[in-house]
N, C-alpha and C positions, 0 to 999 in steps of 0.2 A: 503494500500500500504506500509506504513512503516514496518509493520510486515513482509510482503513478502521480503522486502529488507534486513531485519535483518536475515531472514532465509537463504537468498542467501549468505550473508557474512559468516554466521556460516558454511554453507555447503562448501564454498570455503576453509575456514580455516581447516576444517576436511580433505578435499582432500589433502591439502598441508602437513598437519601433518602426513598423511599416505602415505609417499613417497615410492620410491623403497626400498625394503628390509624390510619394516614394514608391517606386515600382521595382519589383524583381522582374527583370526581363529575361525571357527565354533565349537560348542561343539562336534559335530560328529567327526570332524577332530582332535580336541584336544584328544579325546578318542583314535583315531587310533594312534596318535603319542605317547601316553602314554602306549600302549599295549606292553607287553614283547614279544620280538622276538628273534630268533636265529641269524638272519642276516638282515641287512638293506642294501638295494640296492638303490642307488641314481642315477637318470637320470637327469642331468642338461641340460637346454636348452642353446644354444648359444645365447649370448646377441643380442636381437632384430633381430633374424633370424629364418627362418623355418628350424631349425636343432637341433638335439640333440648333446651335447658335447661328448657323448660316443656312441660307436657302439655296445658294447658287455658288458653284465653283467652276473654274474653266481652265483649260490648257489647250495647246495646239494639237491637232491630230498627228499621230505618229510619235509624239514626245514620250520619253521614258519618264513615268510619273510615280512618285511615292504618294499614295493616298493614306492619310493618317486619321484614325479615329481617336480623338483626344477626349478622354473621359476623366482627366486629372482633377477637375473642379468638383467632381461628384463624390459624395460621402455615403449616400444611401445604398445599401446592399442590393436593393431592387433595381437599381439603375445600371444595368449591364447593357452595353450598346455595341453595334457594329455599323458598318456602311456597306450596303449591298447595292451595286449598280446593276440595273437591268436595262434591256435594250428597248423597252417601250412602256408607256403608261399602262397599256393593257395587261402587262405581266405583273404589275405591282401587287394586286390583291392575291393572285395565285401564289406568287413567291412568298409574300408576307404571311399568308395563312399556312403554307407548307412549312415555313421556317419554324413554326411553333413545335412541331414534332420531329424535325430533322436532326440528325447528329450535329452538334455545335450550332444548331439553328440555321444551317445552310442546306437548303434542299438541293437535290440533283435536278436542276432545271436549265435547259439550254438558253433561257432568256438572261441568265446571269452573265454579265460582262466581266466583273471582278468583285471581290469582297475583302474586307478586313476581318481578321479574327475578332471574336468578342473581346471587349475591353471592360474589365470590372471597374468599380469605383477606384479613383486614383491612378488609373492606368491609361496608357495609350498603346495602340497596335497599328500596324501598317501592312500594306502590300505594295509591291512594285509591279507595274504593268505598262503596256503600250497603249496610249490613247487611241480609241477607236476612230473611225472616219468622222468627218464633221457632222454634227447634229446634236440633239439634246437627249440625254440619258437620265431617267429618274434614278434616285437612290433612296433606299429605305433602311430602317433598322429591322432585322428579322427576329429579335428577341421577342418571345411571346407577348402579344398585345401591344407592341410598340409601333408597328408599321403604319397604323392609321394616323398616328400623330407625328411620327418622325419621317419626314419626306423632304427631299430636295432635288436639285437638278445639277447634273454634271454637263457642262457645255464643252463640246469638242469643236474648237475653232479651226478654220483652214490654216494649214501650216504657213509660217512666214515665208515670204519670197526671199530666196538667197540674195545676199548683197553681191553686186557686180563689181 
């Protein structure tokens, strides 16, 4: 029993030490954040709410982009978020609803362009991808019950003309 008590105290100290804004990053995510990119797009969450702090992000088509889900201002354990980019508004409900029961809340759906892993309170996650052709691409959070409130638009602009 004393051994179990000591483990409980150590666990509590660890949780207190890793408060909001302090994140233990996985090796996979460390590699994603270290990758060279043309553009970094950050989608912050509203503190302790089912809402993104931005509604629109953009980058040129063909650019190598790091898409970041920034959930560092959140402290509520219920506010786990991701960013899932889909190819059309028609796919939003289908993907959002399927995310509730899918592994890691990411359904196997061909409409998904890219997605970040889930970011818990005080965390940020990212994915690196190539921007799709010019157009608008909706994004949602697929954590259960969030997609109806957490929506935005990724705009892929025409690539810049090369300088002569």
